[in-house]
C-alpha positions in Angstrom: 27.5 97.5 143.2 29.8 96.2 140.1 31.9 93.9 142.2 28.3 92.2 143.5 27.2 92.0 139.8 30.8 90.3 138.9 30.8 88.2 141.6 27.3 87.0 140.6 28.6 86.1 137.2 31.8 84.5 138.5 29.6 82.3 140.6 27.5 81.6 138.0 30.4 80.7 135.6 32.2 78.7 137.9 29.7 76.0 139.2 28.4 74.9 135.7 26.7 71.8 136.2 29.0 68.7 135.5 31.5 70.7 133.5 34.9 69.5 134.5 37.5 72.2 135.7 39.3 72.5 132.5 36.6 72.9 130.4 35.6 76.3 132.7 39.0 77.5 132.6 39.4 77.1 128.9 36.1 78.5 128.4 37.2 81.6 130.7 40.0 81.9 128.6 37.9 82.0 125.6 36.0 84.8 126.9 38.1 87.1 128.9 41.8 86.6 127.4 41.0 85.5 123.8 37.6 87.7 123.3 37.7 90.5 126.1 34.3 90.4 126.9 32.8 91.1 130.1 30.6 88.6 131.6 27.8 91.0 131.2 28.6 91.4 127.5 28.8 87.3 127.4 25.6 86.2 128.9 23.5 89.0 126.6 24.6 87.0 123.5 21.9 84.6 122.2 22.4 80.7 122.0 23.5 80.9 117.9 26.5 83.2 118.7 27.4 81.0 121.8 27.6 78.2 119.5 29.1 79.7 116.6 31.7 81.8 118.4 32.7 79.5 121.3 32.0 76.3 119.8 29.6 74.8 122.1 27.8 71.6 121.9 24.2 71.6 122.8 24.3 70.3 126.1 27.0 73.2 126.7 24.6 75.9 125.6 21.7 74.3 127.7 23.9 74.4 130.5 24.6 78.2 130.1 21.1 79.0 129.8 20.5 77.2 133.1 23.3 79.5 134.5 21.8 82.7 132.9 18.5 81.9 134.4 19.5 81.2 137.5 21.5 84.8 138.0 18.8 86.1 140.2 19.6 83.6 142.8 23.1 83.8 142.8 23.0 87.7 143.0 21.4 86.8 146.7 24.2 84.5 147.4 26.9 87.4 146.0 25.5 89.9 148.3 25.3 87.4 151.2 28.8 86.9 150.7 29.6 90.7 150.6 27.5 91.2 153.6 29.1 88.6 155.9 32.8 89.7 154.9 33.8 86.5 152.1 35.7 87.6 149.7 35.1 86.1 145.9 38.4 85.9 143.8 38.2 85.0 140.7 41.1 83.3 138.9 41.8 86.5 136.7 42.5 88.6 139.9 45.8 89.3 140.8 45.0 88.1 144.5 44.4 84.5 143.2 47.2 82.8 144.8 50.0 82.1 142.1 51.2 79.0 143.6 47.9 77.5 142.9 48.0 78.0 139.1 51.8 76.9 139.1 50.9 73.5 140.7 47.3 72.6 139.2 47.8 74.7 135.8 44.8 75.3 133.5 43.2 71.4 134.3 42.9 71.6 137.8 43.0 75.0 139.2 39.8 76.3 140.7 37.9 79.0 138.8 36.8 80.8 141.4 37.9 80.9 145.5 36.1 81.8 148.7 37.9 83.0 151.6 37.3 84.7 154.9 40.5 86.1 156.5 43.6 88.1 155.7 44.3 87.1 151.9 47.9 88.7 151.9 48.7 84.9 153.5 47.8 83.3 149.9 50.8 84.9 148.6 53.0 83.5 151.6 54.9 80.4 151.3 52.7 77.5 152.6 53.5 73.9 153.6 50.8 71.1 153.8 50.9 68.8 156.6 48.5 65.8 155.4 47.1 62.2 157.1 44.6 59.9 157.7 41.8 60.5 159.7 42.6 57.8 162.2 46.3 58.5 162.5 48.1 57.4 165.7 50.3 59.3 168.0 53.2 59.3 166.5 51.7 60.6 163.4 50.2 63.3 165.7 53.6 64.3 167.1 55.3 64.5 163.8 52.2 66.9 162.6 52.8 69.1 165.7 57.2 69.4 165.3 56.7 69.8 161.5 53.8 72.8 162.5 56.0 74.3 164.7 59.2 73.8 162.2 57.3 75.8 159.6 56.2 78.6 162.1 59.8 78.9 162.8 60.6 79.5 159.0 58.0 82.0 158.8 55.6 80.0 156.2 52.2 79.4 156.6 50.7 75.9 157.5 47.9 74.7 155.4 45.6 71.9 156.2 42.0 70.5 155.5 40.2 70.8 158.8 39.6 67.4 158.8 39.8 65.0 162.3 43.5 63.6 163.1 46.5 65.4 161.0 44.3 68.2 159.7 43.4 69.5 163.1 46.2 68.8 164.7 48.3 70.9 162.2 45.7 73.8 162.8 45.9 73.8 166.5 49.8 73.4 166.8 50.1 76.3 163.9 48.0 78.5 166.6 49.7 77.3 169.7 53.2 78.2 168.4 51.5 81.5 166.9 51.7 81.0 163.4 49.8 81.0 160.3 47.1 78.8 158.8 45.1 78.6 155.6 42.0 76.3 156.4 40.8 74.5 153.2 37.3 73.4 153.6 35.4 70.3 152.3 31.9 72.2 151.8 30.8 75.5 150.8 32.6 78.5 152.9 28.7 79.7 154.0 27.9 76.2 155.9 31.1 76.7 158.0 29.6 78.9 160.4 30.4 76.9 163.7 34.0 76.8 162.5 33.8 80.7 162.1 33.0 81.2 165.6 35.6 78.9 167.2 38.4 80.5 165.1 37.0 84.1 165.4 40.1 85.5 167.2 42.8 84.0 164.8 40.6 84.9 161.5 40.1 88.7 163.0 44.0 88.7 163.9 45.1 87.8 160.6 46.5 84.5 161.7 44.0 82.2 160.0 42.3 82.2 156.6 39.4 80.0 155.5 38.9 78.8 151.8 36.7 76.9 149.8 36.5 76.1 146.0 33.2 74.9 146.5 29.5 76.5 145.7 29.0 78.9 149.1 26.0 76.9 150.2 27.4 73.1 149.4 27.1 71.0 152.8 30.0 68.4 153.6 30.5 65.4 151.4 32.7 62.5 150.9 33.2 63.3 147.2 33.9 67.1 148.1 36.3 66.3 150.7 38.4 64.1 148.6 38.3 66.6 145.8 39.5 69.0 148.4 42.7 67.4 149.0 43.9 68.6 145.6 43.3 72.3 146.7 45.6 71.6 149.7 48.1 70.4 147.7 48.4 73.1 145.4 48.7 75.6 147.6 51.6 74.2 148.9 55.3 74.3 148.2 56.4 71.7 150.5 54.1 68.7 151.3 54.6 66.4 154.7 52.7 63.2 154.9 52.3 61.9 159.0 50.7 59.1 157.9 48.8 57.5 155.0 46.5 54.4 154.4 46.6 53.0 150.9 43.7 54.5 150.0 41.6 57.5 150.7 42.1 61.4 150.5 45.9 61.3 151.7 47.1 58.9 149.6 45.1 60.0 146.5 46.6 63.4 147.2 50.1 62.2 147.7 50.4 59.6 144.5 48.6 62.8 142.7 51.6 64.8 143.7 54.3 62.3 142.9 52.9 62.1 139.3 53.2 65.9 139.3 56.8 65.4 140.3 56.2 67.5 143.8 58.6 66.9 146.4 56.4 65.2 148.8 58.3 64.5 152.3 57.0 60.9 154.4 57.5 60.3 157.7 59.7 57.1 158.3 57.5 54.4 159.8 58.8 52.7 162.9 58.9 48.9 162.0 55.6 47.7 163.5 53.5 50.7 162.3 50.5 49.5 159.9 50.3 52.6 157.2 51.2 53.0 153.8 54.3 55.6 154.3 57.0 53.2 153.5 55.0 52.5 150.4 54.8 56.1 149.2 58.5 56.1 150.1 59.4 53.6 147.8 57.1 55.1 145.2 59.5 58.5 145.5 58.5 60.3 148.6 61.2 61.7 150.3 62.0 60.0 153.8 62.0 62.4 157.0 62.6 61.9 160.3 59.7 63.3 163.5 61.0 66.5 163.1 60.7 66.9 159.5 64.3 66.6 158.5 65.3 64.2 155.5 66.2 60.7 157.3 70.0 59.6 156.6 68.5 56.4 155.2 68.9 57.6 151.9 71.2 60.3 150.0 69.2 63.4 149.8 70.9 64.4 146.1 69.6 61.4 144.6 66.3 63.0 145.0 67.4 66.1 143.0 69.2 63.7 140.3 65.8 61.8 140.1 63.6 64.9 139.3 66.2 65.9 136.9 66.1 62.5 135.2 62.7 62.7 135.3 62.4 66.2 133.7 64.5 64.9 131.1 62.5 61.9 130.5 59.1 64.4 129.5 60.9 66.6 127.6 58.9 66.8 124.4 61.3 65.6 121.9 62.2 67.2 118.4 60.0 70.6 119.1 62.8 72.9 119.5 64.9 71.2 116.4 65.5 73.3 113.4 67.4 71.4 111.1 65.0 71.9 108.0 62.4 74.4 107.1 59.6 71.9 108.3 60.7 71.9 111.9 61.0 75.9 111.9 57.4 76.3 110.9 56.5 73.3 113.5 57.9 75.8 116.1 56.5 78.3 114.6 52.8 77.1 114.8 53.7 75.3 118.7 54.7 78.7 119.7 51.5 80.6 118.4 49.4 77.9 120.0 50.9 78.9 123.6 49.6 82.2 123.2 45.9 81.0 122.9 43.6 78.5 120.7 43.2 78.8 117.2 41.5 77.0 114.4 43.6 75.4 111.7 42.5 78.4 109.5 43.1 81.3 112.3 46.8 79.3 111.7 47.5 79.1 108.1 46.2 83.2 108.0 48.3 84.1 110.9 51.4 82.2 109.9 51.1 82.8 106.6 51.6 79.1 105.9 52.5 77.3 102.5 51.3 73.9 103.8 48.3 72.2 102.5 45.4 72.2 104.7 45.7 68.3 105.5 49.0 68.5 106.2 48.3 71.1 108.6 45.2 69.1 110.2 47.2 65.9 110.5 50.1 67.9 112.4 47.7 69.2 114.8 45.8 66.1 115.4 49.2 63.9 115.8 51.0 66.0 117.7 51.2 65.1 121.7 51.8 68.8 122.9 48.7 69.9 120.9 45.1 69.8 122.5 41.9 69.9 120.1 39.1 71.9 122.4 36.4 70.6 119.5 33.5 73.0 118.2 33.4 73.8 114.6 35.7 75.0 113.4 37.9 72.7 115.9 40.3 74.7 118.0 43.7 73.3 118.9 46.1 74.8 121.8 49.2 73.3 123.6 48.3 70.6 125.6 49.4 71.9 128.8 49.3 75.5 127.9 47.8 78.3 129.9 46.7 81.7 128.7 49.2 83.8 130.3 47.2 86.6 131.3 45.3 84.0 133.5 47.9 81.3 134.4 51.1 81.2 135.2 
């Protein structure tokens, strides 16, 4: 019974209306990590306490009140999930995939995932094989080869259950007696036909079905686009079979390159009409039909390029200790890595002899510090995640 109640609260929090993923995750950090509260305790508070303690805007207070009023309906959904063998895994659960947190951080990690199948697959090394829905025969052949290679290396194939490359990746994995994760572009309760078709592989522990969306959400183009981020996020390696210059595969590959992920792209034939060559020119690693790094470029240049990118993006001056001021700045940043704090809390915790205006200017001007808003405003490291919730 307790797990059903907890799941009801998590469903409510994970799908707050029009709240960005990062805002929900930072809200979770505040409640679960910083204040060490249960959701039951949180939802018993009145709106005045919500505003004073968590710095909610009037809109956010209204959204949370709507979620609180919706708890009875969500309880029925939680019960249905449980009775039909689905699992609800919140971001603070040890069963939540570490690779998802590592790749997507606090900004994009889904607050809750819904699964059916052997949850242990979430902790195994995975390979994503992606491509356009209308991919040609060469892309499908490439997908089959990479899936076979992945199975032979005892890794899990991640795909999105769309026509073309996604479906080929799943079918090839099953054909070669491998393991797969299907990432849905819809709520997990609306995939009944798929559960019937893949019943045996799911029961055998070879296929796991995963969704990040509201359990009863139907298929939508927007969800299909959003789902691609999670396919890439679950994988350690990413192979692009074929991409157009727009759409989910393209957006996912571009996002992965921006995140300094290693994106392996099939070298296109001379007369192929796709965007594979463009992705390679943008930093994708060219591979042959078997998924092996192509001989057209020296593979070492990619590791060198990655190192250069890391050097370029290293925040300048954070770790310098040339004078007392730099030492204090470092102490402030180290404190903010542990969570969010108001300026007053920073002053008291570190016993600073700075003037309030100087601290305020430092917090607002430092590119590594992010303001969470509220009254009083709270600050954290801009790309930080609470260590107890995110890797």
